[in-house]
Backbone as a printed PyTorch tensor [residue, N CA C, xyz], in Angstrom:
tensor([[[  3.7200, -15.0610, -12.1410],
         [  4.2470, -13.6390, -11.6170],
         [  2.6570, -12.5060, -12.1840]],

        [[  3.5000, -11.7660, -11.3880],
         [  1.9270, -10.6270, -11.8970],
         [  2.0180,  -9.8520, -12.7530]],

        [[  1.4680,  -9.3090, -13.1170],
         [  1.7070,  -7.7170, -14.2270],
         [  1.1340,  -7.1020, -13.4630]],

        [[  2.2110,  -5.8160, -13.6290],
         [  1.4330,  -4.7090, -13.0310],
         [  1.5540,  -3.6800, -13.7520]],

        [[  0.0000,  -2.9700, -13.3780],
         [ -0.2180,  -2.0560, -14.1880],
         [ -1.5500,  -0.6760, -13.4440]],

        [[ -1.4350,   0.1740, -13.9460],
         [ -2.1440,   1.4060, -13.7390],
         [ -3.9560,   0.7300, -13.5210]],

        [[ -4.2710,   0.9360, -12.6270],
         [ -5.9650,   0.5730, -12.6490],
         [ -6.7300,   1.3940, -13.6270]],

        [[ -7.6640,   0.3770, -14.4230],
         [ -8.4810,   0.8860, -15.6240],
         [-10.1160,   0.7840, -14.8820]],

        [[-10.8350,   1.3450, -16.2760],
         [-12.4140,   1.6270, -15.5830],
         [-12.8480,  -0.1600, -15.5040]],

        [[-12.2170,  -0.7630, -16.6180],
         [-12.1380,  -2.3730, -16.3830],
         [-11.8820,  -2.7650, -15.1250]],

        [[-11.3370,  -2.5500, -14.5680],
         [-10.7990,  -3.2090, -13.2710],
         [-11.8360,  -2.8770, -12.0260]],

        [[-12.3070,  -1.8050, -12.3920],
         [-12.8910,  -0.9760, -10.8470],
         [-14.0160,  -2.2130, -10.0050]],

        [[-15.1640,  -2.6320, -10.6200],
         [-15.5350,  -3.9670, -10.4640],
         [-14.6080,  -5.0120,  -9.4110]],

        [[-13.6010,  -5.5000, -10.0960],
         [-13.0780,  -6.3550,  -9.3650],
         [-12.3700,  -6.0540,  -8.1850]],

        [[-11.9120,  -5.0120,  -8.0620],
         [-11.1500,  -4.1820,  -7.3220],
         [-11.7840,  -3.7450,  -5.9620]],

        [[-13.0380,  -3.1280,  -6.1830],
         [-13.8510,  -2.9180,  -5.4690],
         [-14.3600,  -3.9960,  -4.1320]],

        [[-14.3320,  -5.4600,  -5.1770],
         [-14.9020,  -6.2390,  -4.7930],
         [-13.7480,  -7.2200,  -3.7100]],

        [[-12.3210,  -6.9550,  -4.1960],
         [-11.3440,  -6.9910,  -3.7110],
         [-11.3000,  -6.3160,  -2.1710]],

        [[-11.2840,  -5.1570,  -2.3540],
         [-11.6380,  -4.3970,  -1.0080],
         [-12.4650,  -4.4500,  -0.1460]],

        [[-14.0750,  -4.3830,  -0.6280],
         [-14.8330,  -5.1660,   0.2680],
         [-14.6500,  -6.4610,   1.0170]],

        [[-14.3440,  -7.3430,   0.4750],
         [-14.4340,  -8.8440,   1.0340],
         [-13.1850,  -8.5910,   1.5510]],

        [[-11.8780,  -7.7870,   1.7670],
         [-11.2720,  -8.0300,   2.9540],
         [-11.2220,  -6.7960,   3.8620]],

        [[-12.1930,  -6.0700,   3.9010],
         [-12.6660,  -5.3770,   5.0640],
         [-11.6240,  -4.0780,   4.8590]],

        [[-10.9300,  -3.9310,   3.4140],
         [-10.2390,  -2.6040,   3.4190],
         [-10.8660,  -1.5180,   3.0010]],

        [[-12.3330,  -1.8800,   2.7000],
         [-13.1900,  -0.7710,   1.6750],
         [-13.7010,   0.5090,   2.5410]],

        [[-13.6640,   0.1280,   3.7530],
         [-14.1590,   1.4890,   4.6100],
         [-13.4420,   2.6890,   4.5790]],

        [[-11.8160,   2.0680,   3.8290],
         [-11.4050,   3.5250,   3.8410],
         [-11.9310,   4.4410,   2.2410]],

        [[-12.3180,   3.7050,   1.3850],
         [-13.5290,   4.4540,   0.5770],
         [-14.5070,   4.3840,   0.4200]],

        [[-15.1730,   3.3460,   1.4420],
         [-16.8560,   3.3200,   1.5990],
         [-17.1020,   2.1330,   1.8830]],

        [[-18.4320,   1.6330,   2.3730],
         [-19.0670,   0.8170,   2.8830],
         [-19.3550,   0.1250,   2.5780]],

        [[-20.4050,   0.0650,   1.0050],
         [-20.7780,  -0.8630,   0.1920],
         [-19.6580,  -0.9410,  -0.9280]],

        [[-20.1460,  -2.1060,  -1.9270],
         [-19.3090,  -2.5440,  -3.0920],
         [-19.5440,  -1.3140,  -3.4880]],

        [[-20.8590,  -0.6050,  -4.1630],
         [-21.1950,   0.2980,  -4.9550],
         [-20.8150,   1.3690,  -4.5460]],

        [[-20.3080,   2.1810,  -3.2030],
         [-19.3110,   2.8880,  -2.7150],
         [-18.2640,   2.8460,  -3.5040]],

        [[-17.6830,   1.7210,  -2.7640],
         [-16.0840,   1.5820,  -3.6610],
         [-15.8740,   1.9650,  -4.8520]],

        [[-16.8870,   1.1480,  -5.3300],
         [-16.5010,   1.0410,  -6.5780],
         [-16.6480,   2.6140,  -7.1340]],

        [[-17.6650,   3.5550,  -6.3070],
         [-17.7250,   4.8470,  -6.8310],
         [-16.2610,   5.7940,  -6.7280]],

        [[-15.9690,   5.3300,  -5.5400],
         [-14.3890,   5.8810,  -4.9420],
         [-13.7020,   5.6870,  -6.1720]],

        [[-13.2830,   4.1770,  -6.3150],
         [-12.0000,   3.6950,  -7.4410],
         [-12.3410,   4.7220,  -8.4560]],

        [[-13.6090,   4.6100,  -9.0850],
         [-13.8090,   5.4920, -10.1580],
         [-13.3320,   6.9660, -10.1390]],

        [[-13.3850,   7.6050,  -9.3250],
         [-12.8990,   8.8430,  -8.6890],
         [-11.8320,   9.0760,  -8.6400]],

        [[-10.6680,   7.8980,  -8.5670],
         [ -9.5970,   7.9380,  -8.4870],
         [ -8.7540,   7.6990,  -9.9230]],

        [[ -9.2520,   7.1950, -11.1390],
         [ -8.7060,   7.0820, -12.0100],
         [ -8.3280,   8.3750, -12.8640]],

        [[ -6.8200,   7.9400, -12.9790],
         [ -6.1380,   8.8650, -13.7300],
         [ -5.7530,  10.2060, -12.6320]],

        [[ -6.2390,  10.2540, -11.3900],
         [ -5.9070,  10.8150, -10.5360],
         [ -4.9580,  10.5610,  -9.2540]],

        [[ -4.9140,   9.4970,  -8.9060],
         [ -4.1170,   8.9300,  -7.9040],
         [ -3.4410,   7.9370,  -8.4660]],

        [[ -2.1110,   7.5310,  -7.5150],
         [ -1.2010,   6.0610,  -7.7730],
         [ -2.1520,   5.0580,  -7.6180]],

        [[ -2.7900,   4.2450,  -8.1290],
         [ -3.5610,   3.2960,  -7.8260],
         [ -3.2100,   2.2790,  -8.9260]],

        [[ -2.5340,   1.1260,  -8.3740],
         [ -2.6470,   0.1540,  -9.6580],
         [ -2.7650,  -1.2980,  -8.8230]],

        [[ -2.8070,  -2.3010, -10.0040],
         [ -3.3910,  -3.6590,  -9.5780],
         [ -2.1890,  -4.3980, -10.4950]],

        [[ -2.6810,  -6.0120,  -9.5300],
         [ -1.7860,  -6.8620,  -9.9000],
         [ -2.2920,  -7.7380, -10.6540]],

        [[ -2.3080,  -8.0390, -12.0290],
         [ -3.1320,  -8.5760, -12.8020],
         [ -2.3210, -10.4240, -12.8740]],

        [[ -3.0930, -11.4980, -12.8000],
         [ -2.4010, -12.5570, -13.4820],
         [ -3.4950, -13.3050, -14.1600]],

        [[ -2.9940, -13.5470, -15.4070],
         [ -3.7110, -13.9370, -16.7290],
         [ -4.9480, -12.4320, -16.6290]],

        [[ -6.3120, -12.5780, -16.7310],
         [ -7.0270, -11.7170, -16.7070],
         [ -8.1580, -11.4080, -15.5870]],

        [[ -7.2530, -12.1330, -14.3270],
         [ -7.7860, -12.0370, -12.9070],
         [ -7.1310, -10.5630, -12.3600]],

        [[ -7.7120,  -9.5560, -11.6850],
         [ -6.8250,  -9.0410, -10.8450],
         [ -6.6760,  -9.4050,  -9.6030]],

        [[ -5.2770, -10.0820,  -9.1860],
         [ -5.2110, -10.2210,  -8.2840],
         [ -4.7910,  -9.7060,  -6.9590]],

        [[ -4.8880,  -8.3010,  -6.9020],
         [ -4.3200,  -7.6210,  -6.1240],
         [ -4.5560,  -5.9500,  -6.3560]],

        [[ -4.3500,  -4.8580,  -5.3030],
         [ -4.4640,  -3.9230,  -5.5050],
         [ -3.6150,  -2.9910,  -4.2630]],

        [[ -3.3510,  -1.9440,  -4.9590],
         [ -2.5630,  -1.0720,  -4.4540],
         [ -2.6550,   0.8360,  -4.4710]],

        [[ -2.6470,   1.4450,  -3.2370],
         [ -3.0110,   2.7260,  -3.6070],
         [ -2.0500,   3.7380,  -2.5090]],

        [[ -1.2080,   4.4860,  -3.3030],
         [ -0.0710,   5.1420,  -2.5040],
         [ -0.0070,   6.5920,  -2.9560]],

        [[  0.6140,   7.6740,  -1.9220],
         [  0.8320,   8.7490,  -2.0180],
         [  2.6850,   8.6150,  -2.0150]],

        [[  3.2070,   8.7140,  -3.4200],
         [  4.7400,   8.5250,  -3.6910],
         [  5.4660,  10.1880,  -2.8550]],

        [[  4.3880,  11.4200,  -3.1700],
         [  5.5530,  12.3910,  -2.3400],
         [  5.4750,  12.6240,  -1.3480]],

        [[  6.6390,  13.4310,  -0.7620],
         [  6.3110,  13.3940,   0.6950],
         [  5.6220,  14.2630,   1.5900]],

        [[  4.8400,  13.3260,   1.7490],
         [  3.1720,  14.0430,   2.1690],
         [  3.2620,  13.6640,   3.9320]],

        [[  4.2640,  13.0140,   4.6880],
         [  3.6770,  11.9970,   5.3850],
         [  5.5630,  11.8990,   6.5020]],

        [[  5.6970,  13.2720,   6.8280],
         [  7.0300,  13.0490,   7.4180],
         [  8.4890,  12.4900,   6.5360]],

        [[  8.4340,  13.2460,   5.7530],
         [  9.3040,  13.0810,   4.1750],
         [  9.3730,  11.7600,   3.7100]],

        [[  7.7340,  11.2370,   3.7450],
         [  7.6700,   9.9840,   2.9770],
         [  6.4080,  10.0310,   2.6200]],

        [[  6.7070,   8.8050,   1.7800],
         [  4.9480,   8.5190,   1.0460],
         [  3.7550,   7.6790,   2.0140]],

        [[  3.1480,   7.3970,   1.4430],
         [  2.2140,   6.7400,   2.3730],
         [  1.6040,   5.6040,   1.4380]],

        [[  1.5480,   4.5370,   1.8840],
         [  0.8050,   3.5720,   1.2350],
         [ -0.5750,   3.6480,   2.0100]],

        [[ -1.9220,   3.8610,   1.3070],
         [ -3.1370,   3.7150,   1.4700],
         [ -3.6820,   2.3230,   1.9910]],

        [[ -3.2130,   1.6010,   0.8630],
         [ -3.6880,   0.4060,   1.2180],
         [ -2.9930,  -0.7170,  -0.0400]],

        [[ -2.9310,  -1.7670,   0.5310],
         [ -2.5650,  -3.2490,  -0.4540],
         [ -2.9410,  -4.0720,   0.1840]],

        [[ -3.8180,  -5.0190,  -0.9760],
         [ -4.2920,  -5.9180,  -0.5170],
         [ -4.4030,  -7.3070,  -1.9160]],

        [[ -4.8610,  -8.0920,  -1.4150],
         [ -4.2850,  -9.3990,  -2.3630],
         [ -5.8860, -10.1900,  -2.1850]],

        [[ -6.3110, -10.9050,  -3.3070],
         [ -7.6600, -11.4310,  -3.1710],
         [ -7.2630, -12.6750,  -2.3400]],

        [[ -7.9100, -13.1670,  -1.5620],
         [ -8.1850, -14.1280,  -0.7950],
         [ -7.1010, -15.3850,  -1.4490]],

        [[ -8.2610, -15.8830,  -2.2350],
         [ -7.3680, -17.0570,  -2.8770],
         [ -6.1770, -17.0110,  -3.5020]],

        [[ -5.4440, -15.9920,  -3.7050],
         [ -4.5530, -15.7170,  -4.0710],
         [ -3.0540, -15.2590,  -3.6970]],

        [[ -3.3850, -15.6710,  -2.0250],
         [ -2.1610, -15.2370,  -1.3030],
         [ -1.1600, -15.9170,  -1.4300]],

        [[ -0.2950, -15.7600,  -0.6690],
         [  1.1620, -16.7120,  -0.4340],
         [  1.4950, -17.3430,  -1.9790]],

        [[  1.3490, -16.2010,  -2.9840],
         [  1.9390, -16.4830,  -4.0710],
         [  2.8960, -15.5570,  -4.6240]],

        [[  3.1260, -14.7350,  -3.4740],
         [  4.4990, -13.5210,  -3.8010],
         [  3.5580, -12.2380,  -4.9670]],

        [[  2.3150, -12.1550,  -4.6460],
         [  1.8920, -11.0840,  -5.7200],
         [  1.7740, -10.1890,  -4.7030]],

        [[  1.8500,  -9.8840,  -3.3270],
         [  1.5240,  -8.7920,  -2.3730],
         [  3.1880,  -8.4130,  -2.4120]],

        [[  3.9130,  -9.2340,  -1.9140],
         [  5.5330,  -8.5580,  -2.1510],
         [  5.7520,  -8.2400,  -3.0580]],

        [[  5.4670,  -8.7440,  -4.8150],
         [  5.7850,  -7.8680,  -5.7810],
         [  4.9540,  -6.8930,  -5.7990]],

        [[  3.9450,  -6.5290,  -5.8220],
         [  3.3560,  -5.0880,  -5.8480],
         [  3.8430,  -3.9340,  -4.8300]],

        [[  4.3160,  -4.6700,  -3.8460],
         [  4.8160,  -3.8540,  -2.3830],
         [  6.0640,  -3.3110,  -2.9160]],

        [[  6.5510,  -4.5450,  -4.0770],
         [  8.2290,  -3.9880,  -4.3380],
         [  8.1970,  -2.6300,  -5.0900]],

        [[  6.7890,  -3.0490,  -5.9610],
         [  6.6880,  -1.9320,  -7.0740],
         [  6.2670,  -0.4280,  -6.5640]],

        [[  5.3550,  -0.4610,  -5.6310],
         [  5.2010,   0.8110,  -4.7490],
         [  6.0990,   1.3130,  -4.3650]],

        [[  7.3970,   0.1520,  -3.5470],
         [  8.5090,   1.0330,  -2.9580],
         [  9.4250,   1.7920,  -3.8490]],

        [[  9.1920,   1.2030,  -4.7780],
         [ 10.3030,   1.5690,  -5.9850],
         [  9.8490,   3.1750,  -6.4990]],

        [[  8.8710,   3.1380,  -6.7620],
         [  7.8740,   4.0610,  -6.6530],
         [  7.9800,   5.4460,  -6.3370]],

        [[  7.8460,   5.0490,  -4.8780],
         [  7.8010,   6.1400,  -3.7720],
         [  9.1100,   6.6430,  -3.4740]],

        [[ 10.3540,   5.3560,  -3.4470],
         [ 11.6700,   5.7620,  -3.2490],
         [ 12.5460,   6.3760,  -4.4900]],

        [[ 12.1290,   6.6530,  -5.3310],
         [ 12.4680,   7.8460,  -6.6340],
         [ 11.7560,   9.0460,  -5.7350]],

        [[ 11.1460,   9.3540,  -5.1860],
         [ 10.3840,  10.8490,  -4.5860],
         [ 10.3220,  11.5070,  -3.0850]],

        [[ 10.9210,  10.1680,  -2.5330],
         [ 10.3320,  10.2880,  -1.1370],
         [ 11.5240,   9.5520,  -0.4420]],

        [[ 11.7420,   9.6840,   1.0570],
         [ 12.9270,   9.2910,   1.9320],
         [ 12.1240,   7.8510,   2.5170]],

        [[ 11.5280,   8.1880,   2.5880],
         [ 10.4030,   7.1060,   3.5420],
         [  9.1040,   6.6180,   3.0250]],

        [[  8.8680,   5.1550,   3.2830],
         [  7.4460,   5.3220,   2.9220],
         [  6.6240,   4.4910,   3.9790]],

        [[  5.5620,   5.0600,   4.6580],
         [  4.9430,   5.1530,   5.6350],
         [  3.5010,   4.6210,   5.3280]],

        [[  3.3310,   3.4510,   6.3730],
         [  1.8310,   2.4100,   6.2670],
         [  1.2180,   2.5310,   7.8010]],

        [[ -0.1070,   2.9730,   7.6930],
         [ -1.0160,   2.4480,   8.9960],
         [ -1.7160,   0.9760,   8.8530]],

        [[ -1.3640,   0.3560,   9.7480],
         [ -1.7670,  -0.7060,   9.7710],
         [ -2.7520,  -0.8350,  11.0470]],

        [[ -3.7900,  -1.3720,  10.8550],
         [ -4.9250,  -1.7170,  12.0580],
         [ -4.1090,  -2.6680,  12.8340]],

        [[ -4.4200,  -2.2570,  14.1200],
         [ -3.4940,  -3.3390,  15.1110],
         [ -4.4450,  -4.6750,  15.5180]],

        [[ -5.5970,  -5.0910,  14.8130],
         [ -6.1940,  -6.2960,  15.0140],
         [ -5.5660,  -7.2040,  13.6710]],

        [[ -4.4020,  -6.2990,  12.6060],
         [ -4.4600,  -7.0370,  11.1090],
         [ -3.2320,  -7.6010,  11.3050]],

        [[ -2.9040,  -8.6410,  12.1690],
         [ -1.8000,  -9.4110,  12.4480],
         [ -0.9550,  -9.8450,  11.4040]],

        [[ -1.5560, -10.4350,   9.9540],
         [ -1.4300, -10.8790,   8.7560],
         [ -0.3180, -10.4030,   8.0820]],

        [[ -1.0950,  -8.5670,   8.1990],
         [ -0.0570,  -7.6020,   7.4280],
         [  0.9490,  -6.9160,   8.3190]],

        [[  0.7130,  -7.1790,   9.3490],
         [  1.9200,  -6.5000,  10.2660],
         [  2.9740,  -7.4370,   9.9570]],

        [[  2.6740,  -8.9760,  10.2690],
         [  3.9880,  -9.5190,  10.1670],
         [  4.4150,  -9.6700,   8.7500]],

        [[  3.3180,  -9.4920,   7.3960],
         [  4.4560,  -9.2150,   6.4540],
         [  4.9670,  -8.2590,   6.3960]],

        [[  4.2940,  -6.8090,   6.8180],
         [  5.4330,  -5.6730,   6.3130],
         [  6.5640,  -5.7940,   7.2290]],

        [[  6.5550,  -6.5580,   8.4000],
         [  8.2200,  -6.4880,   9.3900],
         [  8.9970,  -7.4350,   8.0520]],

        [[  8.2040,  -8.5970,   7.7980],
         [  9.3030,  -9.7980,   7.2350],
         [  9.9290,  -9.0110,   6.0390]],

        [[  8.9590,  -7.7720,   5.4130],
         [  9.5910,  -7.3170,   4.5540],
         [ 10.4100,  -5.7150,   4.9040]],

        [[ 10.6560,  -5.8360,   6.1600],
         [ 11.4860,  -4.6830,   6.4700],
         [ 11.0400,  -3.1460,   7.2330]],

        [[  9.8300,  -3.1970,   7.5160],
         [  9.1960,  -2.3490,   8.0200],
         [  9.0610,  -2.1620,   9.3380]],

        [[  9.2820,  -1.5600,   9.9860],
         [  9.4210,  -1.0820,  11.6390],
         [  8.6280,  -0.2020,  12.4800]],

        [[  7.9990,  -0.6080,  13.1740],
         [  6.8630,   0.2480,  14.3990],
         [  7.9520,   1.0130,  14.5160]],

        [[  6.9140,   2.4710,  13.8740],
         [  7.4180,   3.7220,  14.4840],
         [  6.3860,   4.4890,  15.3840]],

        [[  5.8920,   3.8860,  15.4860],
         [  4.4590,   4.6650,  16.3320],
         [  3.1080,   4.1000,  16.3940]],

        [[  1.9660,   4.8750,  17.0650],
         [  0.3120,   4.2600,  17.5020],
         [ -0.1880,   5.5530,  17.2760]],

        [[ -1.5870,   5.4200,  16.4790],
         [ -2.5490,   6.5160,  16.1950],
         [ -3.6840,   5.5290,  16.5050]],

        [[ -4.1980,   6.5490,  17.6350],
         [ -5.2980,   5.5670,  18.2580],
         [ -6.6690,   6.6340,  18.6890]],

        [[ -6.6380,   7.5170,  17.8000],
         [ -7.4580,   8.6950,  17.8250],
         [ -8.7580,   8.3930,  17.1350]],

        [[-10.0790,   8.0490,  17.9150],
         [-11.3370,   7.9110,  17.5950],
         [-11.9340,   8.1630,  16.7360]],

        [[-11.7800,   9.9040,  16.8000],
         [-12.2810,  10.9140,  15.7770],
         [-11.5240,  10.6040,  14.3510]],

        [[-10.5270,  10.0140,  14.6090],
         [ -9.9380,   9.8380,  12.8500],
         [ -9.8270,   8.4910,  12.5540]],

        [[ -9.6700,   7.4630,  13.3850],
         [ -9.8940,   5.8600,  13.0370],
         [-10.9810,   5.1430,  13.8320]],

        [[-10.8860,   3.8810,  13.5810],
         [-11.9410,   3.5010,  14.4680],
         [-11.1500,   2.4680,  15.6550]],

        [[-10.0010,   1.7930,  15.1150],
         [ -9.5810,   1.1710,  16.0510],
         [ -8.2850,   1.9990,  16.1900]],

        [[ -7.2780,   1.2270,  17.0350],
         [ -5.6470,   2.0140,  16.8360],
         [ -4.9800,   1.1890,  15.8870]],

        [[ -3.9420,   2.1850,  15.1750],
         [ -3.5180,   1.4870,  14.4480],
         [ -2.0440,   1.7450,  14.3000]],

        [[ -1.0460,   1.1610,  13.8750],
         [  0.2880,   0.9160,  14.0790],
         [  0.8750,   1.8120,  13.0620]],

        [[  1.7450,   2.5160,  13.0480],
         [  2.7500,   3.1360,  12.3750],
         [  4.1430,   2.5410,  11.7300]],

        [[  3.9630,   2.0660,  10.7590],
         [  5.1980,   1.6850,  10.0140],
         [  6.0350,   2.4330,   9.0790]],

        [[  7.4760,   2.1630,   9.2420],
         [  7.8460,   2.6590,   8.2830],
         [  9.2480,   2.0360,   7.8010]],

        [[  9.3660,   2.5580,   6.1740],
         [ 10.7590,   1.4070,   5.4690],
         [ 11.3870,   3.0380,   5.1660]],

        [[ 12.5610,   2.8240,   5.2050],
         [ 13.6700,   3.9380,   5.0890],
         [ 14.0600,   3.5740,   3.4570]],

        [[ 13.9930,   4.6780,   2.5090],
         [ 14.3740,   4.0210,   0.9500],
         [ 15.6710,   3.5750,   0.3090]],

        [[ 16.6860,   3.8340,   1.7880],
         [ 17.9930,   3.4020,   1.7280],
         [ 18.3170,   2.0250,   2.5240]],

        [[ 16.6700,   0.9360,   2.6910],
         [ 16.9070,   0.0090,   3.5640],
         [ 17.5810,   0.0850,   5.0200]],

        [[ 16.9810,   1.5450,   5.1980],
         [ 17.0680,   1.9360,   7.0340],
         [ 19.0290,   2.0210,   7.2170]],

        [[ 19.7130,   2.2420,   5.6540],
         [ 21.2340,   2.4910,   5.9510],
         [ 21.1340,   4.1670,   5.8500]],

        [[ 21.7880,   4.7230,   6.4940],
         [ 22.3570,   6.2230,   6.1440],
         [ 23.9210,   5.7190,   5.0390]],

        [[ 23.7770,   6.2520,   4.0110],
         [ 24.9430,   6.1630,   2.7480],
         [ 25.9220,   7.1940,   3.6240]],

        [[ 27.0700,   6.4440,   3.6800],
         [ 28.5650,   7.2060,   3.9050],
         [ 28.7900,   7.8610,   2.5850]],

        [[ 29.5410,   9.1690,   2.7480],
         [ 30.3600,   9.5180,   1.7870],
         [ 31.8570,   9.4540,   2.0400]],

        [[ 32.5580,   9.5470,   1.3110],
         [ 33.7490,   9.0760,   1.5190],
         [ 34.4680,  10.1630,   1.2100]],

        [[ 35.4640,  10.3440,   2.5550],
         [ 35.8890,  11.8580,   1.4340],
         [ 37.3520,  11.3850,   0.5420]],

        [[ 37.6710,  12.1210,  -0.3600],
         [ 38.3960,  12.0280,  -1.4450],
         [ 39.8690,  13.2460,  -1.1600]],

        [[ 41.0750,  12.3880,  -1.3850],
         [ 41.9310,  13.3850,  -0.6580],
         [ 42.2900,  14.3800,  -2.1400]],

        [[ 42.8380,  15.2990,  -1.8860],
         [ 42.8190,  16.0530,  -2.9010],
         [ 44.6650,  15.9910,  -3.7210]]])
């Protein structure tokens, strides 16, 4: 089981390496040095958390909890170190993010490159549904799926009428 905590300065090199190695660093920069700089700027200013196993940074997630995207939070990225995958760390980190977001927003949205089949399958397995596609080359390099999960699990709560 991983321990989830806020990103700290000591985590930045390992987190940058995970992002660059897994091809996700492009959202923050192209080189590991650029990603380290971007992560350093996010310290104390953004919702960035790491999952640590013993003394190793096993995963990292960055999100916006407030309703910035159609009444919902936005998961910018969630990445687990390649050699530590399939141990439940990604599920644990995503569950943490969802609890934080659903305290303040109705939905959580994720943009997933069409080519990232493992991430798409992972998100669908935990209840996310495709709600759209973004394919503007001026904004993103490749088409991306927009996935959403509702804070109430997709179910609308029913309010029972009480008799006077």
